SEFILUM-697710 format. One record per residue: residue in three letters; x, y, z of N, C-alpha, C, CB in turn. Coordinates in steps of 0.2 Angstrom, whole numbers, plus 5000, padded with zeros to 4 digits. Glycine has a CB too. Layout:
BEGIN
ALAXYZXYZXYZXYZ
...
***
This chain:
BEGIN
MET509250374890509150394884508550434884509050344880
ARG508050414888507450454890507450504895506950404892
TYR507950514901508050564904508350614900508350534907
PHE508850584895509350644892508850664887510150614888
ALA508450654884507950674878507650734883507350614875
TRP507450714890506950774895507450824894506750744905
GLY508050804897508450864899508550904893509150844902
LEU508550874886508850924880508250964880509050884872
GLU507550964882507050984880507051024885506450934879
ILE507151024890507051074896507551124894507351044905
LEU508251104891508751154890508551194885509451124889
ILE508351164879507751214873507351244876507351184868
LEU506951234881506251274882506651324886505551234886
ALA507151314890507551364894507751414891508251344897
ALA508251384885508651454881507951504877509351414871
GLY507551474875506851504872506651544876506251474870
ILE506451524882506351574887506751634890506251534891
HIS507351614890507951664889507851724885508551634887
LEU507851694879507851744873507451784872508051724868
PHE506751764875506051784874506051844879505351724876
LEU506351824886506451874891506951944888506751844897
ARG507651924885507951964884507752014878508651934883
PHE507251974872506852024868506352054872506351984864
VAL506152024875505552074880505952144882505352044889
ARG506652134885507052194888507252234883507652184893
THR507152204876507552264871506852314869508152224863
THR506152304870505652354869505552384873505252344868
ARG505152444871504952494875504452474879504652534871
GLY504352484885503852474890503752384892503152504888
ASN504552374892504852314893504752284901505552324891
ARG504752344905504352334912503752304912504152384915
LEU503252344909502652314909502452244905502152364907
ILE502852244900502852174895503052114900503352164889
ARG503552124903503852084906503752074913504452084905
GLY503352114916503052104923502452044922502652184926
LEU501952064917501452034914501651974912501252064910
PHE502151974907502251904906502551854911502651894900
LEU502851874916503151834923502551814927503451884928
SER502051864927501551854932501151814929501151914934
VAL500951804923500651754918500951694919500851774911
ILE501651674918502051604918501951594925502951604916
VAL502251634928502451604936501751604940503051674941
GLY501351644937500451634942500251564940499751704939
VAL500251544931499951484929500451414931499751494921
VAL501151434930501451364933501351364942502451374930
GLY501551414944501351414952500651374955501351504955
LEU500151424954499351404954499251314951498851464950
TRP499751284946499351224943499651184948499451194935
GLY500451194951500651164955500351154962501351184954
PHE500151214964499751214970499251174970499551264971
SER498851184965498151144964498351064964497651174955
ARG498751054961499050974959499250944966499650964954
ALA499750994968499850954976499250954981500450984981
LEU498851004981498050994985497550944983497651074985
GLY497750944976497150904974496550934971496950874979
LEU496550994970496151044969495951064961496451094971
GLU495350994962495450984954494951034949495050894953
GLU494551054952494251124947494651174946493551154950
LEU495051204951495651244950496051224946495951264955
GLU496351164944496751144940496451124932497051074944
HIS495751104933495351114927495351194922494651104929
LEU495151234928495151314925495751334922495051364930
LEU496251314927496851344923497051294917497651354930
ARG496851234918497051214911496751244904497151154912
SER496151244906495551284900495751344898494751294903
SER496051384902496151454900496751474900495751494905
THR497151444900497951444899497951484891498251344900
GLY497751434887497751454881497351524879497551404876
PHE496951544882496551614881497151654882495851624886
ILE497451634889497851704891498451714887497951704899
VAL498551674884499251664880499051714874499451584878
VAL498551684871498251714865498051804868497451664863
GLY497851814872497551884875498151924875497051884883
PHE498651894879499351924881499651954873500051844883
VAL499551924868499751934861499451984859499551874855
VAL498851964858498352024856498352094858497652014857
ILE498552104865498552154868499352194868498252124873
PHE499852144867500552194864500652164858501352184870
GLN500152164853500552164847500752204843500252134844
SER500852244844501252314843501952304844500852374848
GLU501952284851502752294854502952244851502852294862
LEU502552184850502852114851503052134842502352044854
ARG502752144838502852164828503552214829501952234824
ARG503452264833504052294833504752254836504052364836
GLY504652224842505352184843505452134838505352154848
ILE504852104834505152044830505452104823504351974828
ALA505252144821505652194816506252214820505252274813
GLN506352224824507052234827507652184828506952254833
LEU507352114829507852074830508452064824507552014830
GLY508152084817508652084813509052144812508552064809
GLU508952204816509352254815510152244817509052304820
HIS510252204822510752204826511052124826510552244833
SER511752114824511852034825511952044833512752004820
LEU511951974834512151934841512751964843512351864840
VAL513351964839513951964842513852044843514751924837
GLY513552094839513552144842513052164847513552194838
ARG512652134847512352134857512652104861511552104858
LEU513352084860513552034865514252104867513851934862
MET514352154863514752204864514552244868514952214860
ARG514852294872514452354875514352404870514952394881
SER513952464872513652494868513952564867512952484871
ALA514552574871514952644870515552624874514552714874
ASP516052654870516652644873516952704878517052634867
ALA517452704880517752764885517652834880518752754889
GLU518052834874518152874872517452914871518652864867
THR516752874869516352904868515952944874516152884865
ILE516152894879515652924886516152984887515552874894
HIS516752994887517253054888516953104884518053034886
GLN516753104877516553164872515853194876516453134863
VAL515453134878514753154879514953204886514153084879
VAL515253174891515353214898515553284898515853184901
GLU516153294892516553354890515953414886517153344885
ALA515653374883515053414881514553454885514653374877
ALA514353394890513953394896514253464900514053334901
ARG514853454901515253494906515253574902516053454908
SER515253574896515253634893514653684893515553614886
LEU514153624893513353644892513253674897512753594891
ALA513453644903513253654911513553724912513653574918
ALA514053724909514453804911514153854908515253804909
ILE513753844904513653914900512753904901514153914889
ARG512453864905511853864907511353844899511753934911
ARG511553784896511153764891511053704891511353774886
GLY510353704891509953634893510253594887509053634893
ALA510153514890510053464885509853394887510753464882
LEU509853334883509453294883510053234879508753324880
ILE510353194882510753164879510553084881511453184879
VAL510253034877510252974877510652934876509952964874
PHE510852884879511352824878510852754878512052824884
GLU510652714873510352674871510652604871510052684866
ARG510452564878510652504878510252444874510652504884
GLU510152394879509952344877509152354872509852294883
THR508652394877508152424873508052464868507952454876
HIS507852444862508052484857507452534857508052444850
LEU507852574854507452644854507152674847507752694858
HIS506852624843506652624837506152684836506352574835
THR505752674840505052724840505152804842504452704846
VAL505752804847506052864849506552894843506352854856
LEU506852854840507252874834506752904828507752804831
GLU506252874827505752894821505352964824504952824819
THR505552974829505253064832505653124829505153094841
GLY506453094828506853144827507053154821507453144831
THR507853164819508153194813508753134813508453284812
ALA508653074808509353044808510053074808509353014803
VAL510553074811511353104809511753064809511753154814
ASP511953004812512252954810513152984809511852914803
ALA513153004815513853044814514253024822513853154812
ALA514853014821515353004825515253054833515953014821
VAL515553014838515153064844515753114845514853024852
ARG515653164846516053214847515653264852516353254841
ALA516053294855515953344860515753424856516753354864
SER516153434851515853494847515353484845516253514842
LEU514953434841514453404838513953404843514453324836
LEU513953394847513553384853513153454856513853344858
GLU513653494857513753564858513353604853514453574856
THR513453594847513153614839512353594841513553544832
LEU512253544842511553514842511053554847511553424845
PHE511353554851510953594857511053674858511153554864
HIS511253694853511353774852510653794850511853804845
PRO510453844854509853884853509553904847509953944856
GLU510153904842510053934835509753864831510753974832
THR510053804833509853764828509153734830510453714827
PRO508853704824508153674824508053614828507853664816
LEU508553574829508553514835508653524842509053464833
HIS508753584844509053604851508553564856509053674853
ASP507853574854507453574860507353484861506653614858
GLY507653444859507353374857508053344861507353354849
ALA508053294860508553224863509053224859508153154863
VAL509653204861510053154856510053094858510753174856
ILE510153054853510252974855510852944852509652924853
VAL511052934857511852894856511752824855512352904861
ARG511952784850511752704849512652704848510952674840
LYS512852654852513552634852514152694853513752584845
ASP514452684847515052754847514652804841515952734843
ARG513952814840513752864835513252884839513452834828
VAL512952954834512552994836511952974831512953074836
ALA511452934833511052904829510352954825510952854834
ALA510252994831509753064829509853104834508953034829
ALA509353144832509353214836508653234836509953274833
GLY508453304840507853314841507253264841507853344837
CYS507353214846507053154848506653174854507453094849
ILE505953154852505453184857505353104864504553194852
LEU505453124868505453064875504853074879506153084881
PRO504353004880503953014885504053054891503752964885
LEU503553064895503453114899503453064905502853164897
SER503653074910503553044917502953074920504153044923
GLU502553024926501853034928502053054934501352984929
GLU502953034937503053044944503253114945503552984947
THR503153124952503353184954504153204955503053194961
LEU504353264952505053264952505353284960505253324947
PRO505853274961506253274967506253374968507253224967
SER506553404964506453484965506153524960507253514964
PRO505853564962505353624959505853644953505153694964
THR506453654954506953674949506853634941507653664952
MET506853594943506853524936506153534932506753434940
GLY506253524926505753554922505453494917505953614919
THR505153504911504953454906505653404905504853504899
ARG506153444903506753414902507053354907507253464902
HIS506853364912507153324918506353254918507353384926
ARG505853294916505253234916505453204912504453254915
ALA505553214905505553174898506153104899505953234891
GLY506753154903507253074904507053034909508053094906
LEU506553064915506453014918506052954917506253034922
GLY505352984911505052954906505452914904504852974901
LEU505752924899506152854895506552804900506852894890
SER506752824905507052774911506752744913507352794917
GLU505952754912505452694916505252654910504552734920
GLU505152674903505052624898505552574897504952654892
SER506352614898506752564892507352564899506952624881
ASP507852544896508552534901508952574897508952454902
ALA508752634896509252674892509552724898508752714886
LEU510052754898510352804901510252864900510852784901
VAL510152934903509752994901510153044904509052994904
LEU510653074901511153144904510653194903511953164898
ILE510553234908510153294907510653354912509453274910
VAL510553404908510953464908510453514909511353484902
SER510053554917509753594917509853644915509553604922
GLU509353694911509653754909509553804915509253774902
GLU509053794920508953834924509453844928508353824928
THR509853784932510553784936511053754935510553764941
GLY511053714928511753714925512153644928512153784927
SER511553604932511653554937511653484930511053554944
LEU511953424934511853384929511853324931512353374924
SER511153284930510753224932510753174929510153244932
LEU510853124930510653054925510053004927511352994926
ALA509753004922508952954924509252874922508052984918
LYS509052834926509052764924508752734929509552744923
ASP508352674926507952634928507452664933508352584931
GLY507152714930506652744933506852784939506152704935
ALA507352814940507652844945508052904942508052794948
LEU507952964946508353024943508953044949507753104942
HIS509653044948510153054951510353134949510552994949
ALA510253174954510353244951511053274955509753294953
ASP511353344953511753364956512453324955511553364961
LEU512653294950513253254949513753294945513053184946
SER514353264948514853314946515053274940515553334952
PRO515553304936515753274927516153204929516353334920
GLU516553214935516853154934516353104938517553154937
GLU515953114943515453064946514953034940515053104952
LEU514853074935514553074930514753014924514553144929
GLU515553034922515652994919515852924922516053014914
HIS516152934928516052844932515452824931516152844941
GLU514852834933514352814932514052784925513952854934
ILE514252834921514052804913514552744913514252864907
THR515252754915515652694912515352644914516452704914
ARG515252644920514952584924514352554921514752614931
ARG514052594920513452574917513352544909512952624917
LEU513652574908513852544899514252514897514052594894
GLU514352464893514652424889514952424882514352384890
GLY515552444883515952454876516452394874516352524877
ARG516752414869517252364865517752374869517352374855
HIS517952414872518552424875518652424882518852474874
GLU519152414887519152414893519152484895519852374896
PRO519252524901519352594902520152614900519152614911
GLY520452564901521252574899521352564891521852504903
GLY520752544888521052534879521152484877521552564876
GLU521152434882521352374877520652334876521952314881
GLU520952304869520252264868520052214870520352234863
ILE519552194873519352114874518952074869518952104879
GLY519152004871518851954864518151934865519451874863
LEU517851914860517251884860516951844865517351854854
VAL517451804869517351744874517351784881518151694874
HIS517551844882517551884887517051914888517951914887
SER516751934881516251974881515551924884516152004873
VAL515551874879514851814881515051804890514951704875
LEU515551804892515551794899515151844901516351794902
ARG515451894901515151964905514351964903515452044902
TYR514051954897513551924894513151894900513751874888
LEU513451824901513251784905513051804913513651734904
ARG513651834914513751854922513051914922514751894924
ARG512951964917512452014919511851974918512452064914
ASP511651914916510951894915511051824920510751884905
LEU511451824925511351764932510851754934511651784939
ILE510451814936509751804938509251794933509551854943
TRP509451804927508751754923508951704920508351784917
LEU509551684922509551624919509251564922510251614919
PRO509551564929509051514933508451524934509151504939
GLY508251584933507251604933506951564926507051704932
SER507451574921507351534915507051484914507751514912
LEU507551444918507751364918507151344924508651344922
LEU507051374928506451344933505651364929506451394941
ILE505751434924505151424921504951374915505151484919
ALA505451344912505551304909505351234911506151324908
LEU505651224918505451154921504651164922505851144928
GLY504451214927503651224925503351194920503451284925
ILE503451224914503051214908503151154905503151254903
PHE503851124906503851064903503351004908504751044902
TYR503451024915503250974919502350974917503550994929
ILE502051034916501351024913501251004906501051084913
ALA501651024903501650974895501650914896502250994891
HIS502250894899502350814902501650784907503050814907
GLN501450824909500750794913500250774908500350854918
GLY500150844903499750844897499550794892499850894893
LEU500250774892500350714885499750664886501150644885
GLN499450634880499050584879499450524879498550594872
GLU499450474884499550394880499150354882500250364881
THR499350274881499050234882499450184885498850234878
GLU499250154891499750114893499150054895500350154900
GLU499649994896499249924898499249904907499649854893
PHE498749864908498749844914498349784915498449894919
ARG498549734920498249684919497849684927498749624917
VAL497249644924496749644930496649564931496149674928
ARG496149554936495849484937495049494940496349434942
PHE494649444938494049444940494049434948493749394936
VAL493749444954493749414960493049444963494349424965
ASP492849354966492149374968492149404974491649314969
GLY491649454974491549494979491349454985491049544977
GLN490949384986490849374992491349344996490249354992
ARG491849314992492349284994492849354998492649224988
ALA492849414995493249454997493049475003493449504993
ARG492349475006492149495011491949555011492449475015
ASP491549585006491449665004491849705006490949695006
GLN492549685006493149735006493249754998494049695010
GLY493449824998493549854991493949824986493849904991
PRO494149844981494549804976495249814977494549814969
HIS495649754977496449784978496749794971496849724983
ALA497349804970497649834965497549774959498449854966
GLU497549784954497449724948496949694947497849674948
GLU496249704953495749664953495149714950495649634961
VAL494549664947493949674946493449644951493849654941
LEU493149684955492749654961492149634959492549704967
VAL491949574956491049554954490649544961490949474949
LEU490149594961489649584965489049564960489549654970
LEU488849504964488249474960487549484965488549394959
ASP487049484962486549494964486149454970486149494958
ARG486349384968486049334973486549334978485849244970
PRO486449324983487049294990487349244988486849274997
GLY486849204986487049124985487349104979486449074984
ASP487549164975488049124968488649154970487849144960
ARG489149104965489949124966490149114960490449094971
LEU490649174959491049164952491449114952491449234950
VAL491449084947491949004945492449034945491848964938
ASP493049034948493749044949493949034942493948994953
ASN494249104940494549134935495249144936494149184935
ASP495749104935496549124935496849164930497049074935
GLN496449174924496649204919496649274919496449184915
ASP497349324918497449384918497149414912498049384919
TYR496849474912496649524906496949584905496049544907
TRP497049594899497549664898497049704896498249654893
VAL496949774901496449844898497149884895495849884905
GLU496849924891497249984887496950034892497150004878
VAL497250094895496950144897497450204893496950144907
THR496850254891497150314887496950374891496850314878
GLY497450404892497350484896497950514896497050484904
THR498050574899498550614900499050584906498350684902
ARG499750604903500150564907500050564915500850574906
SER499850634917499650644924499150604927499450714925
GLU498650594924497950544926498250474926497250534919
ILE498750444920498950374923499350364927499050344919
GLU499750414930500450414936499950404941501050494938
GLU499350444941498950444949498550374949498350514950
LEU498450314944498550254946498750234949498550224944
GLY499450244951499950204955500350154952499750174961
GLY500250124945500450074941499950024940501050044943
ALA499250024942498749984943497950004943498849954950
VAL497649964940496949984941496449934944496650014934
ARG495949964947495549924950494849954948495549924959
GLY494349904949493449904947493149874950493249884941
ILE492449894949491849844952491549844947491349874958
LEU491149774946490749744941490049714945491049684938
ARG489649764945488949754948488449734944488649804951
VAL488349674947487849624943487149624944488049564944
GLU486549654943486049684947485449614941486049784947
GLN485749574939485149524935485249474940485349484926
PRO484549454943484549394948484749324945483949394951
ASP484649304937484649234936485449254931483749194931
TRP485749284932486349304927486949244929486749384929
GLU486949194924487449144924488149164921487149084921
GLY488249214920488949234917488949244909489449174918
GLY489449264907489349294900489949334898488749344900
PRO490049374893490549424891490349484895490649434883
VAL490949514898490949574901490949644896491649564905
PRO490649674895490949734890491249774895490349774886
ILE491749834892492249864898491749924900493149904895
GLU491249944898490749984900490449974905490450004896
ARG490149904906489949884913490349874920489749834912
ILE491049894919491449904925491449974926492149894924
ARG491449994932491450054936492250054939490850064942
TRP492650074936493350084935493550164943493450124925
GLU493950124947494150204952494450234949494650194959
ASP494550304950495050344948495050364941495650314948
GLU494550344937494350334930494450424928493450294928
GLY494150474931494350514929494050524920495050514931
GLY494550564918494550574909494850514906495050654906
LEU494850454910495250394906494650364903495550354911
ASP495150334897494650294894494950224893494450314888
TYR494550174894494650094894494550054889494350064900
ALA494850004888494649964881494949904884494850004873
TRP494749844882495049794883495549774877494549754883
LYS496049744879496649744876496349694868497349694882
ILE496349624872496049554866495549554869496449484865
GLY495149544864494449514865494049534872494449444864
THR493449514873493149534878492849474884492449574875
PRO493349474891493049424895492549384895493049434899
ALA492449344897491949294899491949264906491849254895
LEU491449274910491249244917490949194916490949294922
VAL491049134920490449084923490149094929490649004923
VAL489649084932489249094939489149034941488649124938
GLN489249014946488948954950488448964955489348934954
ARG487948934954487348924959487448894965486748884956
TYR487448914971487648884975486848874981488348924978
GLU486948824984486348794989486548754995485748744985
SER486048744997486048705004485548645005485948775010
ARG485948595008485448525007485548495013485648465002
SER485048445016485048395022485448335019484348365024
PHE485848315024486048255023486248225031486648255018
GLN486248165029486248115037486848075038485648055037
LEU487248085041487948065043487947995046488348135048
THR488347945045488247885047489047875050487947825039
PRO489147815054489947805057490247795050490047735062
ALA490147765046490347745041490747805037489847715037
ALA490647855039491047925034491447935041490447995031
VAL491647915045491947945051492647895049491547935059
ALA493347905049493947875049494147905056494347895043
ILE494547855060494847875065495547865066494647855069
ASP496047905067496647875067496947865074497047915063
GLU496947815077497047815083498047785084496447755086
SER498347805081499147805082499247815089499447855078
ARG499047875090499247895095498847885102499347955093
LEU498347845101498047845108498347805113497347825107
ASN498247805120498547765125498447705122498347775132
PRO499047655122498947575121498447535126499647525121
ARG498447575130497947525135497347535135498047525142
LEU497147585131496347605130496147595122496047685133
ALA495547575122495147575115494647615115494947515112
LEU494447615107493747665105493247615104493747715098
ALA492647625107492347595107491847625099492047585114
ARG491947585094491747615087491047615088492047585080
ASP490947555090490047535088489647585093489847445090
GLN489947625096489547675102489647735098489947675112
LEU489947745092490147815090489447865089490447805083
ARG489247915090488747955090488848025087488447945095
PHE488448075086488548135082488048175087488348135073
GLU488348225089488048275092487948345091488148265098
PRO487548365090486748345094486348315089486348405097
SER486648295082486048265077486548225073485348325072
ALA486448175069486748155064486448205056486548075064
ALA485948235056485848285052486048335051485248295051
VAL486348345044486648415044486448445037487448405044
GLN486748505036486648535031487248545029486448595031
VAL487248535021488048545017487848605012488548465011
SER488248645012488048705007488748695001488148785011
GLY488648704994489048694990488848724982489148614991
PRO488948714976488948714972488348674969489548704971
LYS487848684967487148644965487548584961486648704959
THR487848594954488248524952488448484958488948534948
GLU488748514961489248454967488848434971489848484972
LEU488248464973487648444978487348394973487048524981
ASP487248384969486848334965487148274965486848364957
LYS487848284966488348214965488448174972489148224962
LEU488448234977488348184985487948154987488248214989
GLY488048084988487648044990487648014983486848074994
ARG487948004977487747964972488447954969487348004966
GLU488748004966489347994963489848014971489448044955
LEU489748064973490248074978489948024984490148164981
GLU490348014988490147984996490448055001490647885000
LEU489848045005490048095011490448075015489548105015
ARG490948105014491448065021491648135026492448015017
LEU491848135030492248175036492948175035492048145045
ALA493348225036493948225037494248175044493948295039
THR494848155043495048115049495048135053495448095050
ILE494748115060494848115063495548095069494448115062
ARG495848115072496448085075496548105082497048105072
ALA496648045086496548015094497148065096496547915096
ALA497248075103497848115106497848075113497648205107
PRO498448075114498648045120498448075127499248035120
GLU498048125127497548155133496948125133497448235133
ASP496648095127496048065128496048005130495748075123
HIS495448005136495447965141494547935141495748005148
LEU494247975142493447955143493147945137493048015146
GLU493247985133492947985126493348045121492148005127
LEU493148045114493548065110492948105105494048015107
ARG493148155107492648215104492948275099492248245110
ARG492748285093492948315089492448345084493248295088
ARG492648405082492248445078492048405071492548505077
ALA491648405069491648365061491748405055490948335059
GLU492248395049492348445045492448385039492948505047
LEU492148405033492048375026492748365025491748425020
HIS492848295023493448265020493948335014493048185016
PRO494448335014494648385010494548375002495348395012
ASP494448315001494148314992493548334992494248254988
LEU493148334996492348374995492548454998491648335001
VAL492948475000493248535003493448574996493948525009
GLU493948534992494248554985493548564980494848494981
ARG493148544981492348534977491948604979491948444982
GLU492248634984491948694988491348684992491648754983
LEU491248634993490748604998490948615007490748534997
VAL490348655009490448675016490048635020490348735017
LEU490148615026489848595031489348645035490248555034
SER488748655035488648715037488248705045488248755032
THR488448645046487948635054488548625058487248545056
GLU488648645063489048615068488848555071489048655072
VAL489248515071489148435075489648395079488948395069
ALA489648375080490248345085490148265084490148365093
VAL490948235083490948175082491248145089491348155076
VAL490848085092490948085099491047995098490248125105
VAL491647975103491747895103491947875111492447875098
PRO491647835113491747825120492647785120491147775123
ILE492947795125493447765125493347725132494047815124
HIS493647655132493647595136494447575137493147525133
PRO494447545145495247525144495147455141495947525152
VAL495847435138495847365136495847295141496347365132
ALA495447255139495147205143495747145140494247195143
ARG496247105145496547065144496547025149497147075141
GLU496546945148496446895151497146865152495946855147
ILE497446865157498146845160498246775162498346905166
GLY497746725162497746675166497346645171498146685168
THR497346575174496846565178497146555185496346505176
VAL496746535191497246525199496646485200497446595205
ASN496946425204496346385208496546415216496546275208
LEU495946415220496046445226495646405230495846505226
GLU495946385237495446325242494846385243495946285251
ILE494246355244493646385248493646365254493046365245
ALA493646405259493546415265492946415270493846465266
GLN492546375275491946375275491846405283491646305275
VAL491446475281491546515287490746545289491946585285
CYS490746565296490046585297490046645300489646545302
PHE489546705299489746765298489046785304489746795288
ASP488546735305488246745310488346715317487646725307
PRO488646745321488746725327488346665330488746765331
ARG487646695327487146645333487146575330486246685334
ARG487246575325487246495321488046465321487046515311
MET488446475324489046455324489046395323489346475329
GLY488646355326488446275327488446255321487746265329
GLU488146285314488246255309488946235306487946295305
LEU489346255308490046245306490246165308490446305309
GLU489846155313490046075316489646025312489846065325
ARG489046045309488446025306488645995298487846085307
TRP489046055294489246055288489846045286489146095286
GLU490046015279490746015277490746025269491045955279
LEU491146035267491446045257491445975257492446085254
PRO491145945251491145895248491845895245490645895244
ALA492245835245492945845243493045875236493145785243
HIS492545855231492545895223492545965223492045875219
ALA492346005228492146055229492646115233491646035232
GLN492946085235493446125240493846165237493846095245
THR493946175231494346235227493746265221495146185223
ALA494146325222493646385215494046385210493446475217
ARG493946395203494446395198494246485195494346325192
PHE494846545196494646595192495146615187494446665196
SER494646665183495046675177495346765179494446655169
ILE495846775176496146845178496046895173496946835180
THR495746935174495546995168495947065170494747025167
THR496247105164496547165168496047195164497347185167
LEU496047265166495647325162496247385161494947355168
GLY496447415156497047465154497647445159496747545156
LEU497847385160498447375163498847335157498447345170
ILE498647295152499147265147498947305141498947185146
PRO499247315138499147345131498747295126500047365128
GLU498247305122498247255118498547225113497947265115
ASP499047245111499647215107500047195111500047255102
ALA500147175117500547165121500747105118500347185127
ASP501447065117501547005116501646955125502147015112
PRO501246915125501346855132501746835132500846805133
THR502146825127502946775128503446825129503146735121
SER503346885128503946915129504246915137503746995128
PRO504546925139504946935146504746975150505546945145
ALA504647035148504147095152503547055152504047175147
MET503147025148502647015149502246955154502547005144
ILE502846905152502946845159502946865164503546815159
GLU503446925165503546955174503046965175504047025177
ARG502747025172501947055174501447015174501547105168
PHE501346945170500946915172500846885179500846865168
GLY501546855178501746825185501546865192502446815186
LEU501746935191501546975197500946975198501647035195
LEU500446985194499746985195499546935197499446995191
ARG499746865193499246805197499646785205499246735192
ARG500346815206500446795213499946855217501346805215
PHE499946915215499346955218498746935221499147005213
VAL498246895214497946865215497846815220497946845211
GLU498246775219498446685224498546735233499746635221
GLU498846785233498946795240498246845243499746845240
ASN498146895238497546945241496846915240497547015236
LEU496746855236495946855235495746785240495746855226
ARG495246805244494946755248494246725247494846785254
VAL494346655246493446635243493346595249493246585235
PHE492646595247492346555254491646555254492546595260
VAL491246505259490646495257490446515265490446435253
ASP489746535265489446555273488946515274489146635275
VAL489046465280488546425280487846465284488846355284
SER487846515285487346555288486946565284487546605291
GLU487146545277486746565272486246505272487046575266
LEU486246465275485946405274485146415277486346345277
ALA484546395276484046385279483946365287483746355275
PRO483646425290483746385299483346325299483446435307
ASP482946305294482546235295482946185294482146225291
GLY483646195290483846135288483646105281483646105291
GLU483046135277482846095271483346105265482046125269
GLY483846155265484146155260484846165263483846215256
ARG485346145258486146155259486546175253486546095263
SER486246205251486646245243486846305246486246255235
VAL487546325245487546405248488146415241488046415258
ARG488046495241488546515235489246545238488246565230
VAL489746525231490446535233490546605232490946485230
ARG490846635238490946705237491746735239490446745242
TRP491846775237492746805239492746875240493346795231
THR493246875241493346955245494346965243493146955256
TRP494347035244495147045243495347075249495347095236
ARG495947055252496247065258496547125256496647005260
ARG496647155251496947215249496847245242497547215251
THR496747275239496547305233497147315229496147355234
TRP497147305222497847295218498047365217497847265211
GLN497647425221497947475218498447495222497547525218
GLU498347455231498747455236499447415236498347445242
ALA499447385230500047345229500647375226499947305225
SER501147355225501747395223501747425215502447345224
GLU501947485214502047515208502347455203502547585210
ALA502547395205502647355197501947345196503147285197
LEU501347355198500747315197500247375192500447305205
THR500447445195500047495192500547555190499647525197
ASP500147585185500547655182500147715183500647655174
GLY499547705190499347765191498747785187499947815191
ASN498647745182497947765177497247745179498047735170
LEU496847805180496147805182495747745179495747865181
HIS495947725174495647675170495947605170495747685163
GLU496347585175496547515177496247505180496947495179
GLU496047425179495647385184495947325183494847385182
LEU495947265190495947195190495547155193496547185193
ASP495147125188494647095190494747015189494047125186
VAL494246985192494046885193493646865190493846835199
VAL493546815187492846785184492846705188492846785173
LEU492446695189492346625193492346575187491546625199
LEU492746535187492446465181492046415184492946425178
SER492346405190491946355192491246365195492246325196
ASP490946305199490346315201490246365205490146265204
ALA489546415204489546475209489146445215489146545205
GLU488846385216488646355221488846285222487946365221
VAL488846275229488946205232488546185236489546215235
LEU488546105237488146075241488346055246487846025239
LEU488346075252488746055258488345995261488946115263
GLU488745945263488545875266488645885273489145805265
PRO488245835275488345845285488945805286487645805291
ARG489245855292490045815294489845775298490645855297
THR490345725296490445655300490845685307490945585296
PRO490845635312491145635319491945665316491145535323
THR492245605312493045625309492945705307493345575302
GLY492545715301492545785300492445835303492245795295
SER492145825309492045875313492745905317491545845317
VAL492945855319493645875322494045905315494145805325
SER494145885310494445915304494145995304494145865296
ALA493345995304493246065302493446095308492546085299
ARG493346085314493746115319494446135320493746075324
ASN494846105317495646125316495546165309496346035315
ALA494946165304495046205299495046285301494546195295
ASN494646275308494346345309494846375313493646345314
LYS495146335317495746355321496246395315496046295325
SER496246365310496846385305496646445304497046325297
GLN495946475303495746535300495946595305495046525300
***
């Protein structure tokens, strides 16, 4: 419906402009008036559109402010022509204007009179009135109002009559007046034989659309002045054809009547150029008027903290609040506010459907309050007026600070679900690097609660399968504290050592061999022997990183693995005492129980190891670490020698 109304307005405006242009065409001096009018309209509309397209605001303002004065000046300068034209509007009906100005018979009578006058070298001026009313010209002559006849015209131009020196005005099928004075042209005539009569006919054709037939008194030639041009030396047949083609009458050349509809179509076809021109001018004027209308539109805005926006400009539907103190923050306000913007339609369309502005606070101790619309610097405000639709928004400012706190292991929560099950965290060795002292920044009210109502906690640290030697993560505040806008300002790392899991898988009893590693004291083997109660040593078997901490020792897989590890110890662990460690003077007989591996567990089958660098297999002596050797008896000597041979 809105577009239909716009289209109707444009059509009405185009019709008015077209009628005005036709009215201008019916007045004397129409070329001057029409040219000035079109220059003003097209110039103003064109320059205004050009300035709008290129953003020439000064030129646009100049045109907007001076257009009214130009129109008033146009009316003042041409007031007499406008007054005369308005007075002439009622002289002829619209239907009459749609008809041709002369019929074929009238034209034939005029041409016959011209032929007769030319034959006897008698000068004549005959004017055919068309759309331009020749009211002022008629006033200079004598009204006749008679039917057009060749004899009448010949009589009017007879030298003995008082009206022969002037021009005869033919209006439609009547001789309206005779003895009329025509304006003289300033142009140079094409032939020296042409005199005042030709200059007068040319002058009238320059100021109106009339056709002027000129019969030369000197040469008897026939000329036709039209549209400011003079066509000389025409034959009567050429003259009749040209006049018939130019004039429009109520009859076709064949004498048949034409209807009103046909006349209207001819009328529109004759103005084919003027119709789109009128429409284009109407579009330009409508656009200017459309853009110049004052209207009020509502826009939504939200206040945004300038610090959080990182000094970027405001986005659409935002008012960027720039606080004076860097440590202050605007309390989040999700409420939308509505702004009423009043201005011309073009200015509002330039906003792009949204407004944006900046609120700069230059009061260091400002803690919020109402925000008058005048304090906001709106972008693209131009001549727009801004006003809050409902009430005045009130903002709240939060003071931000930074304080020191001490981290403790209790503040750290660790998720070990993905840690290698053969490894364990040494939580008792947790440390903070470079220091446990940290700075926490945030709202003053929240910092006051931290350590009292709020516990200083860190976000959960999650171990990963690739963590082996230590767990190292950057410390971050718990999400609950982050929601309170608290920030850990100090970079600190949480470090937790990782150790392989230690598991005891059982005990073994191994015989203790008696050896001597000093060849010079080999005779000691013949002197000493192990007592019966100290001939075996008891060991506990401990694994590091080989058995998961939560492994079930009663499961078949663990029973098999424990058995493999125990057999490896029994087959590869060698336990002995070295008699060369005894004092040479024989004052002591105590020696330490020692052991060694025939091959390491890493050299064993893959059933014992997974290739983890943290895997270790160790044994712990449970029996006495030292034994007392006894002097060997003769029988014992033989048994000792047999024992050495077996070694």
